[in-house]
Residue, then its C-alpha position, 0 to 999 in steps of 0.5 A: x268507431x270512427x275514431x278507430x277507423x282513422x276518420x275524424x267523428x263529426x257531431x251529427x255521426x256521433x248523435x246518429x250512432x247514439x241515438x240509433x238504439x234508444x227507442x229499442x232500448x227503451x222498449x226493452x226496459x219497458x218490457x223487462x220492467x213490466x215483466x219483471x214488475x208482474x213477476x215481483x207482483x204475484x210471487x218473489x221467485x219469479x221476479x228474481x228469475x226474470x230479473x236474473x234471466x234478463x239483466x244482460x239483455x240490452x248490452x247483448x242488443x247493443x253488442x250483438x245487433x241480433x234484434x229484440x228477440x236475439x237480445x233476449x235469447x242471448x241474456x238467457x244463454x248467457x245468464x244460464x248455470x251463472x244465475x247464482x253468480x249473478x244473483x250474488x252480484x247482483x246482491x253485492x250491488x244492492x248492498x253498495x247502492x244501500x250503503x252509498x245511499x245511507x252515507x249520502x243520506x247522512x252527508x245530505x242531512x248533515x249538509x242540510x243542518x250546515x245550510x240551516x246554520x249558515x241561513x242564520x248566519x245570513x243569505x249569502x252563507x245559506x246560499x253558499x252552503x245550498x250550492x255546495x249541497x247542490x254540488x256534492x248531491x250532483x256529483x253523488x248521484x252521477x257516480x251512482x248512475x254510473x256505476x249502476x248503467x255500468x253493472x249490466x255491461x260488466x256482467x255482460x262481458x263477464x257472462x260472455x267470456x264465460x261462454x265464448x271468447x270475448x271478440x274485438x266486437x264486444x271491446x270495441x262495442x263497449x270501450 
């Protein structure tokens, strides 16, 4: 935000900007997780419905600055009449996660086999193979995490565009 206003950002300013929403966002995750978990526990349909109507609560909170209640209301409003589309999006995301998880599992299994084979070649070979496995796993998990964090933001921006023109505030918040 400072960069766009022409001022040079400082570490303290950037940190305070980022840390400002940590506790409310953690609270949102806890409330949503508990409610969706209970919905899944009692019946499948309530869990899916709660997950759909509250999927964009955190991006709404960060972007709209309407408080916790306003974020829940905004998520309900944005997902209204678009829940089937959102369900399709989440199913595709689930398929991508599952596919990537299987591919990574196979790759890590193969790398583990190579690590074992390298161990027979000596300590240095095993250390190098282990380091390669750790680096590949770190990169893959980081990319997968980034996709899963970006998905609700992308859904929020698309749903917001369907309901109302996306203003500069939304674009600035998530740019």
